[in-house]
N, C-alpha and C positions, 0 to 999 in steps of 0.2 A: 467692320468694313469701313473704308474711308469714302464716305459719301461725297465729300468735297471734290476729291480727285475724279471720281466717276461722273459727277455733275459737270466738271470741266470737260470731260470727254464728250458728253452730250452737247455742251455749248459749242465745242469746236467742230462737231460733226457737220458735214454739208447738209444733212437732212434733220438738223436739230432746231429748225426755225419755228416749230410748233410751240416752243416755250414762250415766244413773243406773241402776246395776245393783243390784237389791235381791232378797233372799231372799223367797220366798213359801212358806207352808205348803202341802203337796201331799197329796192323798188317796192312800191306799194302793190300788194296783192289783195284780192277780195276774198275774205274768209267765207263768203256765201257762195262762192263758186269753187268747182273742183280744182284741186291742185294735182296735176299728173306729174309725178316725180320719177324721172327715168334715170336710173343709176343702180349700182350694185356694190356690194362690199363696203369699203370706206366712204363711198359716195352715197350710200343709202342708210347704213346702220346707225350713224349718229342722228340723222334726221328722224328715222323711225323711232329711235329711243325717246327723243324729245316730244314727238307727237303723241306717242302712247303714254308718256309720263304726264303731259299737261293738257292734252286735248279734251274737248267736251264732245257731246254727241254730234254737234255740227262739224267739228274738225274730223271726227272719225268717219262721218258720211262723205266728206269732201276730199279726204286724203286718199290718193290713189297711187300707191307705189308700183312701178312697172320695172321689173328687174330681170327675171328669167326670160330667155328668148322664146320659150314655148308659147304657142298661140293661146289667147284667152278667148274662149267661145263667146260670141255675141258682143264683144267689146266694141263700143262705138264712141267716137268723139261727140261731145255735146257743145252747143253754142256757149261761148263764154269760158270754155276750159282754159286753164292756165298751165303752161308747159314749162317744166324745168328739165334741162338735159345736164346731168352732172357726171363728170369724169375728170379726175386729176390729169391723166395723161392725154385725154381726148381721143383715145384709141380703143376704148373698151368695146369688145365685140357685142356684148349684150345690149349696150346703149345704142350702137349703130343699127342693130336689128330692130329696136323699137323706133328709132328715127325713121327707118325705111318703112316700117309697118304703119306708123301714123301718117306719113306723107302719102301713103297709098289710099288713105281715106279721103272722101270728097270734101269733108268739112275742114281739112287741115289749113287750106289757104285762107279761110275766113277767120281764123284765130289770130290773136296778137302774136307777134314773133316770140319764139321761146326765149327764156332766160337761160343762159349758159353759165355753169360753174365749172371752171377748168383753169389750167395754167394759161396765162395770157401770153402765149408765144406763138410759134408757127405750127402747133399741133393741129391735126385735122379738124377737130371740133371747133377750136378757136378760129381757124382759117375759114371754115364754112360759115360760122356765125358772123364774122366781120363782113363777109361777102353778102350776107342776107339781112344785115341791119339788126342783128340780135344784140341784146345787152349781155355783157360778159362780166361776171363777178369773179375776180381772180382768186385762185388758190396759189399762194406763194410757191416758188420753185423748191424752196427748202423745207416744204411740209409734205410728208408722204400721205397717201390716201387714208390709211387707217388712223392717222394722227390729225385728221382734218375737222374734228368736231368744233373747233373754235374759229373756223372760217365760215363763209356763208352756207356751207353744208349744214351747220348747226343753227346759225342765227336766222337764216331766211325762213325756215318753218316756224320758229318762235315768233317772228314778226308777223307772219301770215295769220297765226292764231291769236294775235293781239297780246302776246305774252311779252316778257322783258328780256330781249337779247343782251342788253347791257349788263344786267344782273348776272346772267350766265357767264359772260366774259369776265366780269369782275371776280366771280368765284374762282375761275381758273387763274386769273392774274394774281390773286392773293396767295394762292398755293405756291406759285412760282416765286413770289417775293420771299416767302418764308424759307424756301430751299436756298435761294440766293444768299440770304443773310444768316443761314444756319440757325434760325431761331423761330419758334412758334409751334403750336400744337399740330399743324399739318406736317411740318417738317419732321417732328418727332414720330408721328404716326407712320409716315412714309419710311423713315429709317427703321422702325420696329418691324414693319411689314417686310421690307427687303431682307432684314436679318433673319426673320422667321422662315421666309421662303427659301433662302439660301441654305440655312441649317437643315431644313426639311429635305431639300434636294440632296444634300450630302448623305442623308439617311434613306434615300430611295423613294421619298415622297415626291412623285413627279406628276401626279394628277391633282388638280384643284377644282373644286366646285364653287361657283358663285351662286348663292341662293338668297335673293332678296325676298323678304316676307312682305311683298307688295305686288299685286298683279300688274299695277301700272309700270313696274320696272322689269317685266319679263323681257322686253326688247333690250334693256340695258345689259342683260346677260349675254345676248347675242353679240352686241358691240364688244363686250369684254372678251368673248371667246375669240373673235378675230384678232383683237389687239394682242392677246397672249400667244395664240397659235402661230400667227405669221411673224411675230417678233422674236419669239424665244424657242422655236423649234429649228435648230440650225446645226450645221457641222462647224465645230469650233476651229480656231486657227491651228490647233495641234492635231486635227483630224478626227477627234472624238465627236460623237453625236450627243447633243445636249438639248435640254428643253423641258417644258411643262406641257401637259395635256389639259386644256381648260374644258370644263363641263358646264353646260348651261342648265340652270334649274330655277325654279320659283317655288316659294313656300306659300301655302301648305301643300300644294299639289305634289311636289316631289318628295315630301317627307313620307307620302304614301307610296310613291312609285319607285323611289331610288334609295331611300334611307336604309333598307335592309342590306343592300349591296355595300353601302358605305361603312356600315357598322360591322358586318360579318364577313365581308369579302377580303381580298388581298389588301395588306396594309401598305399600299403605295399611294394613299389618297388623303387629302385634307379638305376641309370645308370652310368656306367663308360665309357665315350667317349674318345677313344684313337686315336691320330693322329700321323702320321709319317711325319716329315718335311725333306725337302732336299733329297727325295728319288725318284724323278721322272725325267726322261730324258725330255729335251725340245721337244716340238712337235708343229705342226701347225694344226689348225682346219679350214676346208673349208665348212661351211654350204651351202647346195644347195639353189637355188632360191625357195622361198616359205617356207623356214624353219621358224617356229614360233620364233626362237632365232637367228636372224642374227648377234647379238652381239658376238656369239661364235667365230667369226673370230679374235677377239682380246683377246681370252682366251685360256687357256690350260686345259686339263683334271684335272691336279693337282689343279688348281684354283677352279674348280667346286667341287672337292672332299673336299677341305678345307672349302669352303662355306657351303657345306652340313653338315659337322661335326659341325661347329660353329652354323649354323641355327638350327640343331636338339638339340644341347645342350641348346641354348637360349630358344627354344620352351618348352623344358622339364622344365627348371628352371621357366619359366613364368607360367607353369601349377602347380608349387609347388612340382615337383619331385626332390628329391636330385640328384645332378649330381656331379660326380668327373671327372675332366678333366685331362687327362694324355697325355703328348706330348713326343714322342721319337724323338730326334734330327735327327736321321737317322737310317735306318734299316741295322745294321751290327751285327756281332757276339758279339762284346763287349756290345753294347746297349741291345741286346736281352738277353744276359746272365745276365746283371744287372737287367733287368725287371723281369726275372723269379726268380732270387734269392730274389729280393725285395718282391715278392708275397709269396715265401716260408716263409720268415721271418714274413710278415704280418699275414699269416695264423697261424703260430706258436704262435705269440704274442696274437692274438685274442683268440686262444684256451686257453692259460694260463689265460688271463684276464676273460674269461667266465667260468673258472674252468672246462674245458673239457680237455681230453687228445687228442691233435690234431694228434697223431701219431698212433693210433690204429683204427680198423674198425670191432668191434665185430659182428655187424649185418651182415656184408658181409660174415664173416666166418661162421655164422649160415646158411646163404643161400647156401654156398658151401657144408656144411655137408649134407644138405637136398638133394642137387643135387646128391652127391655121393651115398647117400642111395637109391635114386630112380633108379640109374643106376647100383646098385649092386656093386659099387666100394668102398664102405666104409670099 
């Protein structure tokens, strides 16, 4: 596969601006106060991924994602709540439902003005925000929602937690640089992954599982699912239906709940087994008398997790299931930024190679129009 020509296709695409990673000034948020993050899809999943990957107990207590329009029983604003309204288009129905719900509460007017993350144009959210003195953190026009991790959608939660947004952006920037120069380990890994997925697709392998062996990366799988599903499930230019079905998993939970299907079910599936090295504090295990595993006394939980990951990968390979092994040297902002950018590039290259537009989602838009019609909002 000619990666260079497909990369040029991404560079020239009107929605290929996500490959340009730029710093943005961010407002100061108080990590000791709740952060109510109103958004959905690409306006939430990168943020959720980063909070779950790097948050501590305080962050988990104070992070309040508000996405589904369904009512939340007994939900009340608190003095000092910090509000973020995030929507690339500024028109997301779920977001406006939450804006209306929060404005109906007595404490809304006593809070600081919300921070808006949106396209800085004449869209409804930006227009309302400017009229009410809200701060607007812009998402560039040429960056689609599910490719927005390297905008304030990703960096603002990191800054709120006291983490390092610059390291996250630097990780993404380094991956782009290697693809631009056609040299480096990330470029080689991206090329090998694209080749493997294309070859597997030719053989009918259309379902892929991302299974990180790290509970902190459970939400990463959700982000990855949207990135794959909305980008690579399309009707091609020749009228054929193409794409991949992404499956969310996390080890070791899903080696108990899904591994049987992957190994013995239909042979249309591959698994990406992801491990994190050097990310576990030393610990001691003291198995009680009568434990079936007295040898645990000489092991740590990290040893067990690593063995489970390797054992599952080997079992899958022995069963003839395609396996892609992905190891992250440590879980930090730089490494996760590099991983997320690598997969944005992989998805873009796959779309170009399969003659799909990886940056649109026409069927999703059709569903939205039908929803608005049923609600009398069209």
